[in-house]
C-alpha positions as CSV (number, residue, x, y, z in Angstrom):
1,X,0.0,0.0,0.0
2,X,2.8,2.4,0.9
3,X,4.5,1.6,-2.5
4,X,1.3,2.4,-4.3
5,X,0.9,5.7,-2.5
6,X,4.5,6.5,-3.2
7,X,4.0,5.8,-6.9
8,X,0.8,7.9,-7.1
9,X,2.7,10.8,-5.3
10,X,5.5,10.6,-7.9
11,X,3.1,10.7,-10.8
12,X,1.2,13.7,-9.3
13,X,4.5,15.5,-8.7
14,X,5.6,14.8,-12.3
15,X,2.2,16.1,-13.5
16,X,2.5,19.3,-11.5
17,X,6.1,19.9,-12.8
18,X,5.0,19.2,-16.4
19,X,2.0,21.5,-16.2
20,X,4.2,24.3,-14.7
21,X,6.7,23.7,-17.5
22,X,4.2,24.1,-20.4
23,X,3.9,27.9,-20.2
24,X,7.6,28.2,-19.5
25,X,8.4,26.1,-22.6
26,X,6.0,28.1,-24.8
27,X,7.6,31.3,-23.6
28,X,11.1,30.0,-24.4
29,X,9.9,29.1,-28.0
30,X,8.5,32.6,-28.5
31,X,11.8,34.1,-27.3
32,X,13.7,31.9,-29.7
33,X,11.4,32.8,-32.6
34,X,11.7,36.5,-31.8
35,X,15.6,36.2,-31.6
36,X,15.5,34.4,-35.0
37,X,13.4,37.1,-36.6
38,X,15.8,39.8,-35.3
39,X,18.8,38.0,-36.6
40,X,17.1,37.6,-40.0
41,X,16.4,41.3,-40.0
42,X,20.0,42.1,-39.0
43,X,21.3,39.8,-41.8
44,X,19.0,41.5,-44.3
45,X,20.2,44.8,-43.1
46,X,23.9,43.7,-43.4
47,X,23.4,42.4,-46.9
48,X,21.7,45.6,-48.0
49,X,24.6,47.6,-46.4
50,X,27.1,45.4,-48.3
51,X,25.4,46.1,-51.6
52,X,25.3,49.8,-50.9
53,X,29.0,49.8,-50.0
54,X,29.9,47.9,-53.2
55,X,27.9,50.4,-55.3
56,X,29.7,53.2,-53.5
57,X,33.1,51.7,-54.2
58,X,32.2,51.3,-57.9
59,X,31.4,55.0,-58.0
60,X,34.8,55.8,-56.5
61,X,36.7,53.5,-58.8
62,X,37.8,56.0,-61.4
63,X,38.1,59.2,-59.2
64,X,39.3,58.0,-55.8
65,X,40.5,54.4,-56.0
66,X,42.2,54.4,-52.6
67,X,39.0,55.4,-50.9
68,X,37.2,52.7,-53.0
69,X,39.7,50.2,-51.8
70,X,38.9,50.9,-48.1
71,X,35.1,50.9,-48.7
72,X,35.4,47.5,-50.5
73,X,37.4,46.0,-47.6
74,X,34.6,47.1,-45.2
75,X,32.1,45.4,-47.4
76,X,34.2,42.2,-47.4
77,X,34.5,42.1,-43.6
78,X,30.7,42.7,-43.2
79,X,30.0,39.9,-45.8
80,X,32.3,37.4,-44.0
81,X,30.6,38.2,-40.7
82,X,27.1,37.7,-42.1
83,X,28.1,34.6,-44.2
84,X,26.9,36.5,-47.3
85,X,28.6,34.5,-50.2
86,X,27.5,36.9,-53.0
87,X,28.9,39.8,-51.0
88,X,32.2,38.0,-50.4
89,X,32.4,37.3,-54.1
90,X,31.5,40.8,-55.2
91,X,33.9,42.5,-52.7
92,X,36.8,40.3,-53.8
93,X,36.0,41.0,-57.4
94,X,36.2,44.8,-56.7
95,X,39.5,44.3,-54.8
96,X,40.9,42.4,-57.8
97,X,39.9,45.2,-60.1
98,X,41.2,48.0,-57.9
99,X,44.5,46.1,-57.4
100,X,44.8,45.7,-61.2
101,X,44.2,49.4,-61.6
102,X,47.0,50.1,-59.2
103,X,49.4,47.7,-60.9
104,X,49.4,45.1,-58.1
105,X,49.1,42.1,-60.4
106,X,49.7,39.3,-57.9
107,X,47.3,40.7,-55.4
108,X,44.8,41.2,-58.1
109,X,45.0,37.5,-59.2
110,X,44.6,36.3,-55.6
111,X,41.5,38.4,-55.1
112,X,40.0,37.3,-58.5
113,X,40.7,33.7,-57.4
114,X,38.7,34.1,-54.2
115,X,35.9,35.8,-56.1
116,X,35.8,32.9,-58.6
117,X,35.5,30.3,-55.8
118,X,32.6,32.2,-54.2
119,X,30.7,32.7,-57.5
120,X,31.0,29.0,-58.3
121,X,29.5,28.1,-54.9
122,X,26.3,30.0,-55.9
123,X,26.6,29.0,-59.6
124,X,26.5,32.6,-60.9
125,X,27.7,32.1,-64.5
126,X,27.5,35.8,-65.5
127,X,29.8,36.9,-62.7
128,X,32.1,34.0,-63.3
129,X,32.5,35.3,-66.8
130,X,33.2,38.8,-65.4
131,X,36.0,37.5,-63.1
132,X,37.5,35.4,-65.9
133,X,37.6,38.6,-67.9
134,X,39.3,40.3,-65.0
135,X,42.0,37.6,-65.1
136,X,42.4,38.2,-68.8
137,X,43.1,41.9,-68.4
138,X,45.5,41.1,-65.5
139,X,47.5,38.9,-67.9
140,X,47.3,41.6,-70.6
141,X,48.9,44.1,-68.2
142,X,51.5,41.5,-67.1
143,X,52.5,40.8,-70.7
144,X,51.1,37.3,-70.9
145,X,48.9,37.6,-74.0
146,X,48.4,33.8,-74.5
147,X,47.1,33.3,-71.0
148,X,44.9,36.4,-71.4
149,X,43.4,35.0,-74.6
150,X,42.6,31.6,-72.8
151,X,40.7,33.4,-70.0
152,X,38.8,35.7,-72.4
153,X,37.7,32.7,-74.5
154,X,36.6,30.9,-71.3
155,X,34.6,34.0,-70.2
156,X,32.8,34.1,-73.6
157,X,31.8,30.5,-73.3
158,X,30.2,31.2,-69.9
159,X,28.0,34.1,-71.1
160,X,24.5,33.5,-72.5
161,X,24.2,34.5,-76.2
162,X,21.7,37.2,-75.4
163,X,23.8,38.9,-72.7
164,X,25.8,41.1,-75.1
165,X,27.0,43.6,-72.5
166,X,28.9,40.9,-70.4
167,X,30.3,39.4,-73.6
168,X,31.6,42.7,-74.8
169,X,34.3,43.0,-72.1
170,X,36.1,39.8,-73.1
171,X,35.7,40.6,-76.8
172,X,37.5,44.0,-76.1
173,X,40.2,42.1,-74.2
174,X,40.7,39.6,-77.0
175,X,41.4,42.4,-79.4
176,X,44.3,43.5,-77.2
177,X,45.6,40.0,-76.8
178,X,45.6,39.3,-80.5
179,X,47.3,42.6,-81.2
180,X,50.0,41.8,-78.7
181,X,50.6,38.4,-80.5
182,X,50.9,40.2,-83.9
183,X,47.5,39.1,-85.2
184,X,46.2,42.6,-86.1
185,X,43.2,41.7,-88.2
186,X,41.8,39.4,-85.5
187,X,42.4,42.2,-83.0
188,X,40.5,44.7,-85.1
189,X,37.6,42.3,-85.6
190,X,37.1,41.7,-81.9
191,X,37.5,45.5,-81.2
192,X,34.7,46.3,-83.7
193,X,32.5,43.5,-82.2
194,X,32.9,44.8,-78.7
195,X,32.1,48.3,-79.9
196,X,28.9,47.1,-81.6
197,X,27.8,45.3,-78.3
198,X,28.6,48.4,-76.1
199,X,26.6,50.6,-78.5
200,X,23.7,48.2,-78.6
201,X,23.4,48.3,-74.8
202,X,24.1,52.0,-74.6
203,X,27.1,51.5,-72.3
204,X,28.9,54.8,-73.1
205,X,31.7,54.4,-70.6
206,X,32.9,51.1,-71.9
207,X,32.3,52.3,-75.4
208,X,34.7,55.1,-74.9
209,X,37.3,52.7,-73.4
210,X,36.9,50.5,-76.5
211,X,37.5,53.4,-78.8
212,X,40.7,54.4,-76.8
213,X,41.8,50.8,-77.2
214,X,41.3,51.1,-80.9
215,X,43.5,54.2,-80.9
216,X,46.2,52.3,-79.0
217,X,46.0,49.4,-81.5
218,X,46.3,51.7,-84.5
219,X,49.2,53.6,-83.0
220,X,51.0,50.3,-82.4
221,X,50.9,49.4,-86.1
222,X,51.8,53.0,-87.1
223,X,48.4,53.9,-88.6
224,X,48.6,57.3,-86.9
225,X,45.7,59.1,-88.8
226,X,43.3,56.3,-87.7
227,X,44.7,56.5,-84.2
228,X,44.1,60.2,-84.1
229,X,40.5,59.8,-85.3
230,X,39.8,57.2,-82.6
231,X,41.3,59.4,-79.8
232,X,39.3,62.5,-81.0
233,X,36.1,60.4,-81.0
234,X,36.8,59.2,-77.5
235,X,37.6,62.7,-76.4
236,X,34.3,64.1,-77.7
237,X,32.3,61.3,-76.1
238,X,34.1,61.6,-72.7
239,X,33.6,65.4,-72.7
240,X,29.9,64.9,-73.3
241,X,29.6,62.2,-70.6
242,X,31.9,64.1,-68.1
243,X,34.2,61.0,-67.9
244,X,37.3,62.6,-66.4
245,X,39.6,59.6,-66.7
246,X,38.9,59.1,-70.4
247,X,39.0,62.8,-71.0
248,X,42.6,62.6,-69.7
249,X,43.7,59.4,-71.5
250,X,42.3,60.6,-74.9
251,X,44.1,63.9,-74.7
252,X,47.4,62.3,-73.7
253,X,47.0,59.9,-76.7
254,X,46.5,62.8,-79.1
255,X,49.4,64.8,-77.6
256,X,51.7,61.8,-77.8
257,X,51.1,61.3,-81.5
258,X,51.5,65.0,-82.3
259,X,54.7,65.1,-80.2
260,X,56.7,63.5,-83.1
261,X,56.0,66.5,-85.4
262,X,57.9,69.8,-84.6
263,X,55.3,71.7,-86.6
264,X,52.5,70.5,-84.2
265,X,54.3,71.6,-81.0
266,X,51.6,74.1,-80.0
267,X,48.8,71.7,-80.6
268,X,50.5,68.8,-78.8
269,X,51.2,71.1,-75.8
270,X,47.6,72.3,-75.7
271,X,46.2,68.7,-75.5
272,X,48.9,67.6,-73.0
273,X,48.5,70.7,-70.7
274,X,44.7,70.1,-70.8
275,X,45.3,66.5,-69.7
276,X,47.6,67.7,-66.9
277,X,44.9,70.1,-65.6
278,X,42.4,67.2,-65.6
279,X,44.9,65.0,-63.6
280,X,44.8,67.6,-60.8
281,X,41.1,66.8,-60.2
282,X,41.2,63.0,-60.1
283,X,43.6,60.3,-59.0
284,X,45.7,58.9,-62.0
285,X,47.7,55.7,-61.7
286,X,51.5,56.1,-62.1
287,X,51.7,54.4,-65.5
288,X,49.2,56.9,-67.0
289,X,50.8,59.8,-65.3
290,X,54.3,58.8,-66.6
291,X,52.8,58.6,-70.2
292,X,51.8,62.3,-69.9
293,X,55.2,63.5,-68.8
294,X,57.0,61.4,-71.3
295,X,54.9,62.9,-74.1
296,X,55.7,66.4,-72.9
297,X,59.4,65.4,-72.8
298,X,59.1,64.2,-76.5
299,X,57.4,67.4,-77.6
300,X,60.2,69.6,-76.2
301,X,62.9,67.2,-77.5
302,X,61.5,67.3,-81.0
303,X,61.2,71.1,-80.8
304,X,64.9,71.4,-79.7
305,X,64.2,72.7,-76.2
306,X,66.3,70.1,-74.4
307,X,66.2,71.7,-71.0
308,X,62.4,71.4,-70.8
309,X,62.7,67.9,-72.3
310,X,65.1,67.0,-69.4
311,X,62.7,68.4,-66.8
312,X,59.7,66.4,-68.1
313,X,61.8,63.3,-68.8
314,X,62.9,63.2,-65.1
315,X,59.3,64.0,-63.9
316,X,58.1,61.0,-65.9
317,X,60.8,58.8,-64.4
318,X,59.3,59.4,-60.9
319,X,56.0,57.8,-62.0
320,X,57.5,55.2,-64.3
321,X,59.5,53.8,-61.3
322,X,56.3,53.6,-59.3
323,X,54.5,51.7,-62.0
324,X,57.2,49.1,-62.2
325,X,56.5,48.6,-65.9
326,X,59.8,47.4,-67.5
327,X,58.8,48.4,-71.1
328,X,57.9,51.9,-69.8
329,X,61.2,52.2,-67.9
330,X,63.1,51.2,-71.1
331,X,61.3,53.9,-73.1
332,X,61.9,56.5,-70.4
333,X,65.6,55.9,-70.1
334,X,66.1,55.8,-73.8
335,X,64.4,59.3,-74.0
336,X,66.7,60.6,-71.3
337,X,69.8,59.1,-73.0
338,X,69.0,61.1,-76.2
339,X,68.3,64.2,-74.2
340,X,71.5,64.1,-72.2
341,X,73.5,63.5,-75.4
342,X,72.0,66.7,-76.9
343,X,72.8,68.6,-73.6
344,X,76.4,67.3,-73.6
345,X,75.9,65.6,-70.2
346,X,78.1,62.6,-71.0
347,X,78.1,60.8,-67.5
348,X,74.3,61.2,-67.2
349,X,73.8,59.9,-70.8
350,X,76.0,56.8,-70.1
351,X,74.1,56.2,-66.8
352,X,70.7,56.4,-68.5
353,X,71.9,54.1,-71.3
354,X,73.2,51.5,-68.8
355,X,69.8,51.6,-67.1
356,X,68.1,51.1,-70.5
357,X,70.3,48.2,-71.4
358,X,69.7,46.6,-67.9
359,X,65.9,46.7,-68.3
360,X,66.1,45.6,-71.9
361,X,68.1,42.5,-70.9
362,X,65.7,41.8,-68.0
363,X,62.7,41.9,-70.4
364,X,64.4,39.7,-72.9
365,X,65.4,37.1,-70.3
366,X,62.0,36.9,-68.6
367,X,59.7,37.3,-71.6
368,X,61.4,36.1,-74.8
369,X,63.4,33.0,-74.0
370,X,61.0,31.4,-71.5
371,X,58.0,32.2,-73.5
372,X,59.4,30.8,-76.8
373,X,60.4,27.5,-75.1
374,X,57.0,27.1,-73.6
375,X,55.3,27.8,-76.9
376,X,57.6,25.4,-78.7
377,X,56.9,22.6,-76.2
378,X,53.2,23.2,-76.4
379,X,53.2,23.2,-80.2
380,X,55.1,20.0,-80.4
381,X,52.8,18.3,-77.9
382,X,49.7,19.4,-79.9
383,X,51.4,18.1,-83.1
384,X,52.1,14.7,-81.4
385,X,48.4,14.6,-80.3
386,X,47.3,15.4,-83.9
387,X,49.5,12.5,-85.2
388,X,48.0,10.1,-82.7
389,X,44.5,11.2,-83.6
390,X,45.3,10.6,-87.3
391,X,46.5,7.1,-86.5
392,X,43.4,6.4,-84.5
393,X,41.2,7.6,-87.3
394,X,43.0,5.4,-89.8
395,X,42.6,2.3,-87.5
396,X,38.9,3.2,-87.1
397,X,38.4,3.4,-90.9
398,X,40.1,0.0,-91.4
399,X,38.0,-1.5,-88.7
400,X,34.9,-0.1,-90.4
401,X,35.9,-1.7,-93.7
402,X,36.5,-5.1,-92.0
403,X,33.1,-4.9,-90.4
404,X,31.4,-4.0,-93.7
405,X,33.1,-7.0,-95.3
406,X,31.8,-9.3,-92.4
407,X,28.4,-7.8,-92.8
408,X,28.4,-8.7,-96.5
409,X,29.4,-12.3,-95.9
410,X,26.8,-12.7,-93.1
411,X,24.1,-11.3,-95.4
412,X,24.6,-14.3,-97.7
413,X,23.3,-16.7,-95.0
414,X,19.6,-17.7,-95.3
415,X,16.5,-17.2,-93.3
416,X,16.5,-16.0,-89.7
417,X,20.3,-15.9,-89.4
418,X,20.3,-13.4,-92.4
419,X,17.7,-11.1,-90.7
420,X,19.5,-11.2,-87.3
421,X,22.9,-10.7,-88.8
422,X,21.7,-7.8,-90.9
423,X,20.1,-6.1,-87.9
424,X,23.2,-6.6,-85.8
425,X,25.5,-5.4,-88.6
426,X,23.4,-2.3,-89.2
427,X,23.6,-1.5,-85.5
428,X,27.3,-2.0,-85.4
429,X,27.7,0.1,-88.5
430,X,25.7,2.9,-87.0
431,X,27.8,2.8,-83.8
432,X,31.0,2.6,-85.8
433,X,30.0,5.5,-87.9
434,X,29.3,7.5,-84.8
435,X,32.7,6.6,-83.5
436,X,34.3,7.6,-86.8
437,X,32.5,11.0,-86.7
438,X,33.8,11.5,-83.1
439,X,37.3,10.7,-84.2
440,X,37.0,13.2,-87.1
441,X,35.7,15.9,-84.7
442,X,38.6,15.2,-82.3
443,X,41.1,15.5,-85.2
444,X,39.5,18.8,-86.3
445,X,39.8,20.1,-82.7
446,X,43.4,19.1,-82.5
447,X,44.1,20.8,-85.9
448,X,42.4,23.9,-84.6
449,X,44.5,24.0,-81.5
450,X,47.6,23.3,-83.5
451,X,46.8,26.2,-85.9
452,X,46.3,28.6,-83.0
453,X,49.5,27.6,-81.3
454,X,51.4,27.8,-84.5
455,X,50.1,31.3,-85.1
456,X,51.2,32.3,-81.6
457,X,54.7,30.9,-82.3
458,X,54.8,32.9,-85.5
459,X,53.8,36.0,-83.5
460,X,56.6,35.3,-81.1
461,X,59.0,35.0,-84.0
462,X,57.9,38.4,-85.2
463,X,58.4,39.8,-81.7
464,X,62.0,38.5,-81.7
465,X,62.5,40.2,-85.1
466,X,61.0,43.4,-83.7
467,X,63.3,43.3,-80.6
468,X,66.3,42.6,-82.8
469,X,65.5,45.6,-85.0
470,X,64.9,47.8,-82.0
471,X,68.3,46.8,-80.6
472,X,70.0,47.4,-83.9
473,X,68.2,50.6,-84.8
474,X,67.5,52.0,-81.3
475,X,70.2,51.2,-78.8
476,X,72.8,50.5,-81.5
477,X,72.2,53.9,-83.2
478,X,72.2,55.6,-79.8
479,X,75.6,54.1,-78.9
480,X,76.9,55.1,-82.3
481,X,75.8,58.6,-81.5
482,X,77.6,58.5,-78.2
483,X,80.7,57.2,-79.9
484,X,80.7,60.0,-82.4
485,X,80.1,62.5,-79.6
486,X,83.1,61.1,-77.6
487,X,85.3,61.1,-80.8
488,X,84.4,64.7,-81.5
489,X,85.6,65.7,-78.0
490,X,89.1,64.5,-78.9
491,X,89.1,67.1,-81.7
492,X,88.1,69.8,-79.3
493,X,90.4,68.9,-76.4
494,X,93.8,67.7,-77.7
495,X,94.8,66.5,-74.2
496,X,92.1,63.8,-74.3
497,X,94.0,61.7,-76.8
498,X,96.6,60.8,-74.2
499,X,94.1,60.2,-71.4
500,X,93.9,56.5,-70.3
501,X,90.3,57.0,-68.9
502,X,89.2,58.4,-72.2
503,X,90.7,55.5,-74.1
504,X,89.2,53.0,-71.7
505,X,85.8,54.7,-72.1
506,X,86.0,54.3,-75.9
507,X,87.0,50.7,-75.5
508,X,84.0,50.0,-73.3
509,X,81.7,51.7,-75.8
510,X,83.1,49.6,-78.6
511,X,82.5,46.5,-76.5
512,X,78.9,47.6,-75.8
513,X,78.3,48.2,-79.6
514,X,79.7,44.7,-80.3
515,X,77.6,43.1,-77.5
516,X,74.4,44.7,-78.8
517,X,75.2,43.6,-82.4
518,X,75.8,40.0,-81.2
519,X,72.7,40.0,-79.1
520,X,70.6,41.3,-82.1
521,X,72.1,38.7,-84.4
522,X,71.5,35.9,-81.9
523,X,67.8,37.0,-81.4
524,X,67.3,37.0,-85.2
525,X,70.0,35.0,-87.0
526,X,69.8,36.5,-90.5
527,X,72.0,33.8,-92.0
528,X,69.6,31.1,-90.8
529,X,66.7,32.6,-92.7
530,X,68.6,33.5,-95.8
531,X,70.7,30.4,-96.3
532,X,69.4,27.7,-94.0
533,X,70.3,25.7,-90.9
534,X,73.6,24.2,-92.4
535,X,75.1,27.6,-93.2
536,X,74.0,29.2,-89.9
537,X,75.3,26.3,-87.8
538,X,78.7,26.3,-89.6
539,X,79.0,30.1,-89.1
540,X,78.0,29.8,-85.4
541,X,80.6,27.1,-84.7
542,X,83.3,29.1,-86.4
543,X,82.4,32.1,-84.3
544,X,82.4,30.2,-81.0
545,X,85.7,28.6,-82.0
546,X,87.3,32.1,-82.4
547,X,85.8,33.5,-79.2
548,X,86.7,30.7,-76.9
549,X,89.8,28.6,-76.1
550,X,88.0,25.6,-77.7
551,X,88.6,23.9,-81.0
552,X,85.3,23.2,-82.8
553,X,85.2,20.9,-85.9
554,X,82.0,21.2,-87.9
555,X,80.9,18.4,-90.3
556,X,77.9,18.3,-92.6
557,X,76.7,15.0,-94.0
558,X,74.0,14.2,-96.6
559,X,72.0,16.5,-98.8
560,X,70.6,19.3,-96.7
561,X,67.2,20.8,-97.6
562,X,65.3,23.8,-96.2
563,X,63.0,22.9,-93.3
564,X,60.0,24.8,-92.0
565,X,61.3,28.1,-90.5
566,X,60.2,27.5,-86.8
567,X,61.8,24.0,-86.9
568,X,65.1,25.4,-88.2
569,X,65.1,28.0,-85.5
570,X,64.3,25.4,-82.8
571,X,67.2,23.2,-83.9
572,X,69.6,26.2,-84.1
573,X,68.6,27.1,-80.5
574,X,69.3,23.5,-79.4
575,X,72.8,23.7,-80.9
576,X,73.4,27.0,-79.0
577,X,72.3,25.4,-75.8
578,X,74.5,22.2,-76.2
579,X,77.6,24.2,-77.1
580,X,76.9,26.6,-74.2
581,X,76.8,23.6,-71.8
582,X,80.1,22.3,-73.2
583,X,81.8,25.7,-72.7
584,X,80.4,26.2,-69.2
585,X,80.7,22.8,-67.7
586,X,82.7,20.2,-69.7
587,X,86.3,21.6,-69.4
588,X,86.8,20.3,-73.0
589,X,89.5,21.3,-75.5
590,X,87.9,19.8,-78.7
591,X,84.3,19.6,-79.8
592,X,82.8,17.9,-82.9
593,X,79.5,19.2,-84.3
594,X,77.8,17.1,-87.0
595,X,74.6,17.7,-88.9
596,X,73.4,14.7,-91.0
597,X,70.3,14.8,-93.3
598,X,69.0,11.5,-94.6
599,X,65.8,11.0,-96.6
600,X,63.9,9.9,-93.4
601,X,65.9,11.2,-90.4
602,X,67.8,14.4,-89.4
603,X,70.5,14.1,-86.8
604,X,72.3,16.8,-84.7
605,X,75.3,15.4,-82.8
606,X,77.6,17.3,-80.4
607,X,80.7,15.4,-79.1
608,X,83.3,16.8,-76.6
609,X,86.4,15.4,-74.9
610,X,85.6,16.9,-71.5
611,X,85.2,15.4,-68.1
612,X,81.7,14.0,-68.7
613,X,78.7,14.2,-66.5
614,X,77.2,12.0,-63.8
615,X,73.6,10.6,-64.2
616,X,72.5,12.9,-61.4
617,X,73.8,16.0,-63.2
618,X,72.3,14.8,-66.4
619,X,68.9,14.4,-64.7
620,X,69.1,17.8,-63.0
621,X,70.3,19.8,-66.0
622,X,67.5,22.3,-66.9
623,X,68.9,23.0,-70.4
624,X,69.2,19.3,-71.3
625,X,65.8,18.5,-69.8
626,X,64.2,21.3,-71.9
627,X,65.9,19.9,-75.1
628,X,64.7,16.4,-74.3
629,X,61.1,17.6,-73.7
630,X,61.0,19.4,-77.0
631,X,62.5,16.5,-78.9
632,X,60.0,14.1,-77.4
633,X,57.1,16.3,-78.2
634,X,58.3,16.4,-81.8
635,X,58.3,12.6,-82.0
636,X,62.1,12.4,-82.0
637,X,64.5,10.9,-79.5
638,X,67.6,12.0,-77.6
639,X,70.7,9.8,-76.9
640,X,73.3,10.9,-74.3
641,X,76.5,8.9,-73.9
642,X,78.9,10.1,-71.2
643,X,82.1,9.0,-69.5
644,X,85.1,10.6,-67.9
645,X,86.6,10.8,-71.4
646,X,83.8,13.0,-72.8
647,X,80.1,13.3,-73.7
648,X,78.1,12.7,-76.9
649,X,74.6,14.1,-77.3
650,X,72.6,13.0,-80.4
651,X,69.2,14.5,-81.3
652,X,67.2,12.7,-84.0
653,X,64.1,14.0,-85.8
654,X,61.7,12.7,-88.5
655,X,62.5,14.7,-91.7
656,X,59.0,14.6,-93.2
657,X,57.6,16.7,-90.3
658,X,60.5,19.1,-90.5
659,X,59.7,19.8,-94.1
660,X,55.9,19.9,-94.0
661,X,55.5,22.1,-90.9
């Protein structure tokens, strides 16, 4: 009985506690719901504020980029706190654009990468295309036109056909990329297409930028009247729109073109001074600022006012150094070299010339050699893929013929077997035909990639020719002027002829002229293009034998024919690399170079009597690894035989591919 009472008491107590808890639990739920509503409201408020901040930073982009940078970082911090993925993506995209505008290319790419990841989380294809376009412009500014073109094409694929405004930006970028690769007609096509899209969507700001780009492109290929027309059109539109930055850029462009004509001095100064006045009202990036002052320096230099030219040349140098653009620094120091020569400031002119040569060598090492090797390797790999695709297509065709024959034999059987075999054969034929079509499409795709890469290589070859001519006609001519100037001093000051310092200076100058001439010839070996690989290799071996304590014997076997130009240049570079390795590392006294051309195979062999190389050194050698990679991609093979008595390297290529290109 006592147990029953105890149980009843427990149930009653539980019931009382439960009944008391009901209003308490209901109150707790209401509080939680109210808190949740407040948080949703706060989150909505945060996202609205993020969107307002981003719009504000866009408005500040052209006039106060530093302030826009701070506002964008505030939007990013708020988005991260609220977990607002779109805000994180949009803020990082703006940071990437602002960093690109300031010339901070690595920071820009990192920010664009974060934006791309965020947009992919929410599957926002239009903004993914915008970020890919930003990457493209980053690579354009960094001098990597092939990477830029890849990102612009990827952006175009992401954009719906009807969204012409988003598609116009990568089209405009593609025009710059193709121009930089020497494909001017393609560049003009994409420039016109982007202009049509901007006009269709009434986007005046970007339309003006596109017209300025067209002016830059025309100026690059020396179509100066067309460039002036484009800059004037951009100036009129930007004046009507009140677009301060483009008002500045268009006037600088006009003034820069007119600066080359002494008769247009007053007009050039009017445009440039107007641009300088505009620059006092907005923030201009260092590269654009340096362009203005270099143009002013050129105006006064052309007009013969060398003191004013010196003033503006040094003013430009302040901003050129801030921009960090190697090509702009080269142009600035070359201008100062010419100005100092005219002013008779010999030490200053030599110092400016040395700076020009330093930046030129830096640009060549980082941009020309590496880029050419990458393109050659990529081209050979694509060519090998094409060959494999052709082989696969041939096998597929033969297999189809065999199946057709089997189908015919089977069709001769009677009755039900005939019907079943015919049905099965038709099905197999249909499947095989589909496979054949896929193989053909694959082959066409490979041929398209191969053609694009080949065009890029030819653009690089043109760029090497341009750099070679610039060295010969620019720095070479400048040094010749310096030499004449120094020689004339000997006529004015008789005592100079006995000065050791003076003679040493002339000797150094002669060495510099010879070095520039050799560099120019190595960049663009004229003998290679005029007489072929055999003559160029023989001349190079004779030259290296004269310049080094090394006896080089050259042998030519077989009947040599002319190969496709890029292949001759590639083999010539390999010969230079192999002989360079012997001179630097082998401690050899004799070298044998042999070129043998047979109907089916072409062989380059370099044999030395040096100290050989270990397998570890052979595996670690970057130059030899690069050669092996290119030979493999070209369907050839490399043979290296080494001992403590010397090393023999043989490179073997299929002749038919060297001839057909």
